[in-house]
Each structure stands twice: as structure tokens, then as C-alpha cells.
N, C-alpha and C positions, 0 to 999 in steps of 0.2 A: 389377556383375552384378545386384544386387538391384534397383537403380533401373530398369535396362533391362527386367528381368523384369516389374516392376510395370507399366512403361509398356506393354509388349507385352500383358500380361494385361488392362490397362484398355482398350487399343485393341480387342482382340477382344471384351471385355465390352460396349463401347459399341456395336459393330456388332450384337451379340446383343440388347442392350437395345432398339435401334431395331426389330429384327426382332420382338420379343415384343409390340409394340404391337398386333399382329393376333391374338395368342394368348390374350388374356384374362389375362395374367400381369403383375403389377406390375413395371415396369422395374427397381426396386431389387433385386429378387430375383436378378438375373443376377450381382450382385456377391457373392452368398453361396451357400454349399453346406450341405446338411443333413448332420449328423454326430451321433455319440454321444460324450459326454464320459466322463471316467474314473469318474464316479458312475453311469454307464449311463443318463444323462438326455439326451433329444434337445436339440440345440442348432443354431443357425445360425452358421456360421463365415465371417468376412469373407475373401474371396479375396485382398484387397490386404494387410491387416495381420495376418491370422489370429486376430483377436479373436473370442471366443465370446459368443453371446447366447442366453439361455434361450428356447426356442421357445414362444411364447404359445399357449394353448389355442384362442383365437379367431382364430388365423392372422393377427393384425395385423402390419403391416410398419412401424409407427411408430418402433420402437426402431432398426431397421436403417436406415431413411431418415434419422433424426436423426444416426446415426453417420456416414453418408456425407457429409452436409451439413457436419458439424463437423470431420471429420478429413481427408477426401479431396476437396479442392476440384476437382481435375480430373474425378474421377468424378461429383462433384456436378453439374457443368455438363452432362456427358453424360447423366446420369439425368434432369435437368430438361428437356433438349431432347427426350429420348425420351417423357417424360410429356406435353409440350406437343403433340408430333406425334400422340400417341395420343388426347388430348382433342379435337384438331381433327378427326381422322378420325371419331371417334364422334359429334361434333356434326354433322358433314356427313351422316353416315348416319342421324342422329336415332335412335340406339340407346340404350336405358337402360344405364347404366354398371353392370357387375356388381360384386358386393361384393368388396373386397380390392384394387381397382385403385389407389386412393389411400388411402382410409380405409374402415373398415368402415361400411357404410350402416346407418342406424338401422332398427329393425324396422318403424317406421311407413312409411318410404320404400319398403322392400321390399314391404310390403302394398299400397301405392299402385300400384307397378309391376305386381304380380300382379293387382290388381283391374282395372287398365286392360286387361289381357289378357282377363279374364273378361267385362268389359263389351262386348268386341268379338265375343263369341260370339253364336250365333243364338238362344239361349234368352232369353226375356223375363224380366227380373228382377222380383222382388217389390218393390213400393213400400214405403217405411218405414211407411206407415199401413195397409198390408195386414194383415188379422188373422193371416194365416199368418206374416208376417214378425215381428209382435209376439210371437206364441206361440213361434216358433223362438228369438227373442232371449231371452225369459224362460227357456226351457229351457236355453239356453246359459249364462245366468247361474247357474242352479241347478247345472248340471254343474260350473262353476268353483268354486262355493261348497261343494258337497258333498265334492268331492275336494281342497279347500283348495289349488287351483292359483293361480298368479299371474295377475292380470288381463291381463298382457302375453301370455298364451297365445294370445289371439285374433289377435295381430299376427304370429305365427309363420307363415312361408310353408308349412311342412308341414301345419299345422293348416288353413290356408285352402284348400290344395289338396285335403285330405281332405274337408272339408265341401262344397266345390264338387263333388267327385265324387259325394257322396251326394245333394246337391240343388243343381244348377246355378243354380236360380232364386234361391237365398238367398245374399246376400253378408253374411258375419258382420260385426257392428258392430265398430268399432275399440276400442282400450282406453279412449279418452276417453269414447266413447259408453257403453260397458259400465259404466264407473265412475259415470256419471251415473244409471244405472239401479239402482244398489245401494240407495241410501236409500229410494226409493219401494217397491221390492220388499221390502226388510226391514220397512218399516212395514206393508205389506200382510200379510206373514207374521205379524207381531206381533199384528195385529188378529185374524187367524184363530186363532192360538194362544191368545189371551186368551179368545175366545169358547168354545173347546173346554174350557179349564180351568174356566171358570165354569159350563158346562153339565154336564160329566161328572165333575168331581172334588169329592167330598164332603169328602175329607181329602187333603192334599198333604204329602209328605215332601220334604226337600231335601238336597242335598250342596253343599258349598262348600269352596274352597281358595284359598290365596294363594301366588303364586310370583313370582320375579324372572327376567325374560328376560336371559340372560347377555350378549348382544351390546350391547344398548342400556342395560342396567341399569335398566329400567323395571319396576315392580311391577304386578301385575294381581290381580284378585279375580273369582271366578266364582260363579255360582249356578245350580244345575240342579234342576228340579222332577221328582218321580216320583209317580205315582198309578195306581190301578187303576180302570178304567171299570166301569160296571154290567154290561157284557158280558164282564167278566173279562179284558179286554185291558189289558196294562200300557203306560203311556205315560211317556216321558222327554223333557223339553224343556230345552235350555240357555236359561235366561231372560236371563242377562246375563253379560258378560265385559268388565269395565271396568278402566281404569288406576286404580291405587290409590297416589297419591303421598303423601308425608309419613310421619310415624311411624305404625306399625301397633300402636297401643295398643288396649286392650280397648274403650275408649269410641269410638275411631275405627272399629273393626271393627263395633261394634254399630250405629253411625249409618249406615255404608255398607250393611250388610245390610238394615236397615230401609228405607232409601231404595230399594234394589233391589226389595224386596217390595212397597212402596207403589206403585212405578211400574207394577206389574202389577195392582194393585187386588184382590189375593187377600185376602179377609177373614181376620182373625186367628183367627176361630173354626175355620177350615179348616186352620190350620198344625198339623202333627202332630209331626215330629221332623226334626232336621238332623244329618247325618253330617259330622264335621269331624276334623281331626288333633288331636294331643294338646298342641300348643303352649299355653303358659299364656295368651297374649293371645287365642287363638281360644276357649279354654274360657271366659274371662271375657267376651269380647265377645258370642259367640253365646248364652251363658247369660243375657244381659240381654234377648235377643229372644225365644227360644223354647227348649223342651227340646232337648237335643242328645245325641249318642252318639259315642263315640270310634271312629275308623277302626280296624278290627280288624287290617288289614295293617300299619299303623304300629306297633301294639302288638307284633305278631309280630316285626317287625324290631328292636324294642327288646329283645325276648327274646333274639334271636340275637346282637345286639351285646354285651349284658351277659353272656350265657352262653358265647360262643365267642370273639368278636373281641377281647375285653379280655384274653385269655390271651396272655402274652408269646410263647410258642412258636408259636401260631397267627398272631399278628401278624407275627412275623419271617418265617414261611413265606409269608404273603401278600405281604410286601414283596419277597421273593426272586422269587416268581412274577411279580409286576408288573414287575420289572427285565427278566426274560426277554421278556415281552410287549412292553415298550417298546423293547428292543433290536431285536427282529425287525420291529417296525412302522417303525423308522427306518433299516433296512438292507435295501435291495432285494436285494443279493447274498445276505445271510443268509436272507431269506425264500425266495429261489430255491433255496438249498441245503436249506432245511427242507422245501420241497415235494418236492425230489428224494429226500430221505430217506423221505418217505411213499410215493412211487412205488416205491422199492426194497424197502421192508419190508412195506408193506400191499398192494402190487400194484394200487393204484388209478390211474386215469388222472391226468395232471397237472392236468387241468381240475377234478377232484374233490378235489384236495388241499385241506386245510382250514387256515385261519389260527387263531391263538390268540385268545381272547376278551379284549378290553381291559376292565378293571373301570371302572365309573363310579360315583362316590360317591352320586349321587342316583337310581341305578337299582337297584331291588330285585333280589336274587339274582345280581348281576353278579360278585361275588367267588366265589360258588359255581360259576357257569358257567365262570369262568376256570380254577379248579382242576380242575373236571371235564374240561374240554377237554384240559388238560395230562395228566391221568391217562388219558384215552382214547387219546392219542397218545404214550404213555409210551415205546414203543420208538423212535419217530422223534425224540422230544425227546432221549433218551439218546444216540442216534447223532449228532445234530446238535451238541449241546453238547460231546461228546467230540472231534469232528473239527474244529470251528471254533475257531481259536486266539483270535479276536477276542471270542468270547462267553465271559464270565467267570462265567457262572451254571452251577453243577453241583449237582445234588441228591444227597444222601446216601441210603442205604437207609432210614434212620430217617425222613427227610423224605418219601420216597415212601409209607411206611406211614402217616405222619401225614396226608398228602393223601388217601389212601384212606379213612381214618377220618373226616376232615372231610367228604368227599362223602357217606359213608354216613349220618352223623348229621344232615346238613342236607337230605338228599333229601326227607324228609317235609315240611319247611318250604317247600321249593321247590314241591312239589305243592300244598300248601295255599294258598300265595301265588298261584300261577297260577289255581287254582280260584276264589279270592275276587276275582281281578282281572277276572272276566267281567262283561259288561254286564248280565246278568240275575240276578246274585247277590242274595239277600235276607237280611235279618236272621234269618229263620227257619232259615237254614242255618249260621249261625255256631257254634251250640253243638255240632252234630254234627261239624263240621269240626275244631274245637279238641279235642273229646273223642277223635276218631279220631287226631288228631296226637299226643296224649299217649299213647294206646295203642301206636301205632307206635313212638314214641320209647322207651317202656319195654321193648320187645322187643329193643333193641340190646344184645348181650351181648359183643361183641368187646372184647379187652383194652384197646386204645388208644381205644376209643369211650367206655368207662365214665365217665371223668372229665368229658368234654364232655356226655355224656348226662345225668349227674346234675345238672350246673349248669343245663342247659336245662330239665330237669324242675322244678328249684327256681324258675327264673325264670317258667316257665309257671304254676306254682301261685301265685306272688306276684302276677302281673299278671292272671290270668284266673279264679283260684279262691281269691281272697283271703278270709281270715277277718275282715279289717278293711278293707273296700273304701272307697276315697276317690279322687275325681278332682280334688280341690282342691290336692293336694300331689304332689310328685315322689318316687318314681316313681308313675305312675298305676296304681291297683289297682281291679279290678272283680271281681265274682263272677257269671259268666254263668249259674250254676245257681240263683241267687236273685234276680237283677235282673230285674224284670218287663219291662224293655225287650227282654230276650232270651227269657225264659221264655214270655211270651204268644205271640209269633210262632212259637216252636218248638212249642208245644202245638196251635196252629192248623194246623200242617203235618202232614198225615196220615202222611207218611213218617217223621217224627222225634218225634212227640208223646210216645212212651214213653221218650224219653231222659231226661226229667225224672222222677226217682224219689227215694225216700227222704223225709227230712224236708222237702226243698224242694218236694215235690209238693203238699202241703196249701196252702202259701202261694201257689204258682203257680195253684192252682184258685181261690182267693179273689181274686187279682189279675185272673184272666180273667173271673170272674163280674162283678166290679165294672166292668171295661171294657165288657163286653157290656151291662150295665144302663145305663151311661152313654151308650152308642150306641143305646139303645132297641131292642136286638135280642131281648131275652127278654120282650117284651110278650105279653099274653094273646091279643090278636086277630090276631097274626101279620101285621099290616098297618102295621108301622112304616115309617120312612123308607127303609130298605133294600129292603123289599118293594115300596114304591111306586116306588123307582128302577128296580127290575127289571121293574116292570109286571106282577107276578105276585102277587095276593092269596094269603096263606098261605105265602109264600116264607120258608124258614128258612135262614139262612146257615150255621148250625152245629148239628149234633146234640149238644147239650150233655151229654146223658146218656152218649153214647159216650165223652166225654172224662173226665167225673168219675166215672162208675160209681155215682152216688148218686141215680138217678131224676130227674136234671135239676137237683138242688140241690147247691150247693157244699159 
């Protein structure tokens, strides 16, 4: 019975396979049906032997075709005959073969097919030497670069159709042509950037970082320049992002950083300060090149790690929350039930039901956001974990209280981190942000918060308000109320200059006066370099008397 059924099925399939040659469907598909497996995932099922194949996202038929060729010789011959008839008919009609008939066509072939159609239209196309074509191609390259899109974007049929609709006379360059334009355009931009830096930057600050790309395990180092033009416009340019192989020793970092700086020809007299992380090799390497300052957000994360995450009760709670997030992310059925619980209890549409946040070790605040999302969806989490027998994660009342305390005490750190992660944050804002953070933290009075609060306040004092500051040993300790790298920018910011008070004020005034004299700002004729840069004789950058209150004298 089984063999006759298979024969009958294959016979009808062969007839259908021949018939589909005109339908634009690959003949092999007639031997398979679409279905859903027990894991609720889409599959292709062989009609002859009932074997399941995961349905590829690109709609490729290669796995199904290979199965028919290897396992079913009779169906193989029928399929190949149908394919041959289909190819012969297409060749006779001189039609381009649509994607998916045998193999997925390359994007370049698709582009050639679409371009051939465009070329047949009545609109006269721009020549490649036409100024309009060159300008449009450069603009296209800038579009790809600014949005960090793959160069293959220009080969996509949808993109070609869209650009052709906007300007039928412009045929976008293919990926190969666009790639050949990258180096000349980058060199042109480099020349313009270098000219602007040399003309408008009297002093330049920098930021630098080293990281490893997870997929290829290649290390990279970056260098970004920051300065303020005479017109008071702030400028930020990424000068370099280069692969950094080998050991990342202090000497290697110093050599690499100096090479990047020298390649831009920025005089050492204009180097101001570099912001870096707190790793020992970065402190050592950058310290050999120029003065540097510790990244404030890195220090804040060290405060949170030492003050909260090292507590066993918090660590166990985060592990338990992570198990729940991991279970739901690997269970489509569980995630569906969790969404239904939100719809039932919160009254939200299924499309607005939220997922839990997965923590990422290298992403700031991810643990806080994970716990906060669980607390926000407490009722749905409780219902789901109680109803689903496969989920082994159940939170006790004490753990719910601990999660609430955890979110309450870390909320000020989250706000401060987000604020300091902005593109336009300045060193002049660091002192007020940290002082406000300490004030907000001191206001926490809830019973379960007190122990975490006290440890965090202790870590804040040790790392930001230290009586014995030192950046050469671990843990890094600074005093933002006495360090001139922080006090001078703060006093120059009209919003926050009064935050420096007490015994630290006198030293801050002396440091500010010395810095201004060094920059030749307090000269008698008011025609120093800054006045000349602004083109305004008598220009004064700062009313020093309003800062010191001592008639202009420190």
C-alpha cells in the first residue's frame, strides 16, 4: 500500500511539476508541503518520505533539491525533466530567470536585470562623467557611510527601484564601483578635516578606547578629536579607527596613539587632554603621550559593582532574574503565554506586550533595566511563573522587596549614566552630576535600601571625593572638588561655578588664574591670541572679577 501510494503521489507530483514550469515556481517545491513542527517553527515536509526540513529565511530550495536527488531517484528524474523543460521554454522566450527557480540569484545579477529594464526606458541616462552623476554618487556614498550601511545596499532591487523613481536619469553605481570610491573620498574628507583643525583649533582634547570585536576576535583602537571654534561652535571628529594587533602594553598603546596623532600633523602644543578608561595599560600608555583623565561613567560602574553587585544576596537575585529571561527567550510557547498574561492583567493589545530585558555584561545599566522591567510587569510575571509548569523560577516576597530596593537605589545612577552618555557632555558638568547623585542617594531612607545606600555612598566617597587621591593604583581614587582638571571647567561654567565652595575654592581660584595667565587671557591690552582669533579687539573671554570676587585678583 505504501509503495503504491508513493508511486501514485509521485505520478501526480510529476504532472504538477511539469505544469509549474509556467508558474515561476521551482519544480522541486511540488514534492514538499509547508507545515509547522512541534516547536512551532515553519518547516518543509517531503510528501514522499515525510522528512522535515527547516524553512530557510532566504526561501532557498537547495536542501530540498539535494534530498530528492539523494533519496528519491524516481522523483529526481521527474524533477530534472521538469527543470529542463522550464529552462528550454525560458531560453526560447528570452526571459530573465526569476530568483528561486534553481538557485537564488546574486544581488549583482538582479541589479543587472533591473538595470536592463531601466536602460530601455525613454529617459536619457546621465553619463558617468556627468557632474550630476558624480555628485549623486558621492552623496550616495556619504549616505551609506553616515548610516553605516553595507556597501551591498546599492545592489538591492528595492533600493534601485526607489532611486530610479526619484531620478530616472541616475543609475546607482554597483557595489564594486562604490567600493572603489571609498578611498579617494575618505582621503578628500581627511584633507578637509585636517585643514579645519589646523585653522580653527587652538587646543584639542581627545577621547580614545580599545575594544575587541566578538565575531572575528580582532582588536581596534579609536581616536576622536574635540575642540571649540572661535565662533563657539563645538566640533567632534573621529580621526582614526585602526586594528590593534599584538599585546596591548603601555608602550604599545603609547606608540600607537602617537602614530595616530602624528598622522594628522596636530602640533603637540595644541594637545590638551585625553579621556580614557581606567585600565592600567591605558593609564600608563596615554600618560606617556599627554595628560589624561578617567572616564567618569567607568568610575560610576565600578562604584555600583563594588557597592551592590558584590553583595551575595543581590548577586543571587540577578542570577535568578537572568534564568527567567533566558527561559523566555528560548521558549516561543512560554513567551506567547507571558504576552497573554500581560493582555489579561494589563489590558494592553498583544502587539504592545513587552519582553523582558536581557542583561549584557558590557552594556551599562543592563542589569538595572532587567530588574526594573520585571518589577514593572510584576503581576504578569507572577501569573506566568505560577501557571507554567516548565518554568522553575518563582520569586519570594522578600526577593520582590529586594528587587524594588535595587531599582530604587540604582535609579540615580541610571539617570547620571544616561546624562553623561550624551554626545555634548562636558567635563564642566561632571562635578554637579556627581554631587547631585550623592545628594539623591543620601535621601533614600527605606529599610531595605539603607545597606546598599551606605555602601554606595562609601564607594562614591572613595572614588570621587578621596582624601588620598591616586590614579596609579587600584582602585582609582580622585577628588573632583580639588582636582583642577575638574574645578577649572566647573568654575568656567556659569551654571555650576558656585558648586566649588569651602577650602577647595581658594585653590581652585589659583589654578584658574594660572591657567588663564598661561593662555595669555589676562593681558593688559586685551588683544591676546583669543581676542585675535575672535577678530574683536578688547574681547574678554571671562569676567574674572565675577568669579573670584577679589577685583580681578586671585
